[in-house]
N, C-alpha and C positions, 0 to 999 in steps of 0.2 A: 415346566410344571407337570407333575404325574396327573394323569386324568381325574382321579377321584381324591386328590390331596389339595387342600387349600394352600394358596401361595404362602411359602415361608418368607419370601422377600417382602411381600405386602405387610406381613405381620412384623418383621424386623423394622421396616419404615414406620410403622404405627408406634412401635416401642421407643424409637429414636425421638419422636415427637413427644411422647410423655416424658422422656428423660430430659429433653431440652426445658421442660418446665420446671427444673430444679432449682434454677437460680435466674436472677434478673437478665444476665447476658443471654442465656438460652432463650428465655421468653421473648427477648427483644428481636429474636431471629425467627420467629413463628407468626403466622397470621393471628390477629386478635381473635380470641375464643376458640382457636383451633386446639389448644392443649386440653382444656376442660372437656370439650366435645370429644376428643379422642379417647380419654379415659372413660367417658360415659359410653361411648360406643363399644370400646372393647369389653367392658363389663356386661353390657347388654347382649353381646355375642355369646357369652358363656363359652369360651373356648376351653380346650381340653385341659389347660393349666389350671383351671379352677379360678378361685377368687385371689387373684394374684395381688399381693400388697404393694400397689403402685407407688405408695408412699417411700418405699425403699429406693426406688430409682430417681424419684423426685427430691431426694434429700440433696441439699446443695453440695456436700462434699462428694457424694456418689456421682452427681451431675459433672463436677469439675474433673473428677478422676476419669470418667467415661470419655469426656472430649479429649483429655490428655492422652489417654491410651489410643483413641481413634487418630489422634494427630500423627502417630507413627505410620499410619496408612497415607493419610493426606492432611495438610493443615486445616482443611475445611471439611473433613469427611462427614461428621455427624451434623455440624452447623449448617452445612450445604444443603441438608434435607430441608430444614426450615426455610432457608433462603429460597430454595427451589419452589416451595409451596407458596411463599410470598409472591414470587413471580407470577405463578399461575393465577393465584387469586386476584392480583392486581390487574392482569389482562382481562380476566373473566369480568370484573367489576367494570372496567372501562368500557368493554364491549355492552353490558347490559346498561349501563348509563347512556350509552350512545344509540340504544334502540334496538339492540338484539332481543330476540323472543324465545330463543330456545338455548340450552346448554346441553352438550353431550359429552360425557366423560368415558372415554374408551380405555379399559383397564383400571377401573376405579380403585380396586383393592380395598383397604379399610380407611380410604380418605374421607374426610367429613365436609369437604367443600360444598357439595351438592346438598347435603342435609342442612348445613348452616344457611347457605345462601337462599335456598327455597323458602325459608321462613322470612327472609329480608324482601325478596321479590316474589310475592304471591301470583303475580300475573305472568310470570316466566315459568316455562315447562322445564324441568331438570330431568335429564336422563342419564343413568349410570348403566354401563354394560361391562360385564366382566364374564371369565370363566365360570361355569357352574359351580365347580367345587369351592370357589371363594365366594361368589356372589350368593350362594345359598346360606353361608354363614353369616353374611352381611345383612342379608334379608331378615333373617331371624332377629338379628340385634335391633335393626331399625323398626321392626314391627312393635318391639317392646317399648319403643321411645316414641311412639305415636307420630309418626312423620307426617308432614303436610301433604295433601292431596296433589300437589303439583310435583312431587319427587316420585319418579319411576325407576324400577331397577329391572334389568334385563339379563337373563342367563344365556350366554352364547359363546361358544368356542370358535374364535375367528380363524383358526387353522383348519376348521372343518365347513365352515359356513362363511357367508359374505354379508356385509352391512346392508347391501341391497335387498338381501333376502329376509333380513330381520327388522330393520326400522320401518318399512312401509306398512308391516303388520301391526304396528302400535297405533291404537285408535287416535290417540291425541298427538301423535307425531306428525309433522308437517315437512315433507321434503323440500318445498319451495321456500321455507322460512330462513331468513338470516340466522345463522347459528354460530355459536362459539364452540369449539371442540377443544378439549383437553386430553392429551396423550402423554401422561406422566409416568416415567419409569417403565415404559412399555417397548419402545422401538428396538432397543438393543437386545431384546430377546427374540427378536424375528430376524429372518434372513433378509438381504437386500431386496430380493424379488417381492417378499411379503410386505416389506415396508413400502415398496412402490405401489403394490396392489391396495395396500390399506389406504394410502392417500388417494387413489383413484376411486375407491369404493366410497369413501368419505365425501368426495365431490359429487357422487351420484345421489347422495341423500340429504344434501343441504342446499340452501338457496344462495343466490348471487351475493357476492362480498362477504361470505362466511369467512371465519378466521380460525386457525388451528394453532395453539401453543403446544410445543413439544420440547423434549429434553433429549440428548443424544450424548455419546461418547466420541471424542476426537481420535482420529487415527495418526499414528506415527510410524513411518517406514513399514507400512503393511500390517501393523499390529495395533490393537487397542493401547491407547496412551494414558495410563493412569499411574505413571510414575514408576518407582522401583518396586512397588507392590504389586504390578500388573499380574505376574505369573500366579502369585499366591492367591489374589482376589479372584482370578479368572478359574482357578482349580476349586476353590472353596464354593464358588457359584455353581460350578458344573456338577459336583457331587451332591449338590442339593437338588438336582433335576431342573435347573433353571439357567441354562448355560447363555452366556453373551455371544451374540452372533453378528451385530451390526455396529458400525461406527463409521464416521466420515470426518475427513478434514474439514473444519468449519469454512475454509476458503473455497472449498469444492462444492458447497451447498447450492449456489446459483446454478452450477452445471447439472447437479442431481435433479433439480426441479425443472430443467429446461423442457423435458418432455412430459411433464406433469401440468395440470391446470392451476398450479399454485405459484404464487410469488412472494419471495422474501419481503417483509416489512421490517427493514432496519437489520443491523449487524447482529450476528449471534452474541450472547453474553456468557461468560463463564460463571457458574455457580458451583461451588465446591469441586468435585471431580467430574462434573458434567457441564455440558454447554446447553444454553436455552435459545429457542429461537420461535418466530411466529411467521406464519404465511396466510396470505389472503386468496381467496378463490377468484380465478380470473373470469369465469364463465359469467355472461350477462343475462 
């Protein structure tokens, strides 16, 4: 991401969610309420493209054609975005229903999870952290939507600062509280060293038995494994200023976490072009 430019990838993901609302099949692959909330947020953000006629991409014919076109990249290229969000939301809800008291979303983009769930769980504190260029735009939109008082947004560039320097400064954030952390669409833009450092940093700002759910790309023969379109997609992302940098073979995840204070909770799952996994903090 360029320093002063909001994430283009985050915007593309938001538009995919809107597009999936074009027919029943697409809607069935997204969390309940997420499509309407996504449209409301994008309108409130008043992005440079102006008053985009969202009905054009929510037309059933356009929605089907878009999925068909995306299938040339991967069978679940666009639908996988909705499935990924269902996975994340299901995990967060399971944790909250199990007594977790905080939610921290790192690299929130234009996602609506925290905004929607903060209204359902008024006794839980929700925190969104993202690069200032993207977070500033989202904050502007959320302010127009009258967000609940338990939803907090933080502007921070984690390539220049650490969570340990940011989170303790937040008045209502408690570093010893059991927290569920979401890192969606984030890790593959970081180097392996930065991914490791991020997991260590998260461990230092949350309480015992906290949980992280995240997505990642798989490796195959020392290259990102996204099928035959890997070179094209990698180049397209690179010229947008948001290069993919990290991936790992799912079978190697246990080894990856051996020197980190996190343990896998279940086998990774495949969601579209990505894999999904959850880890739990080991410290007592």
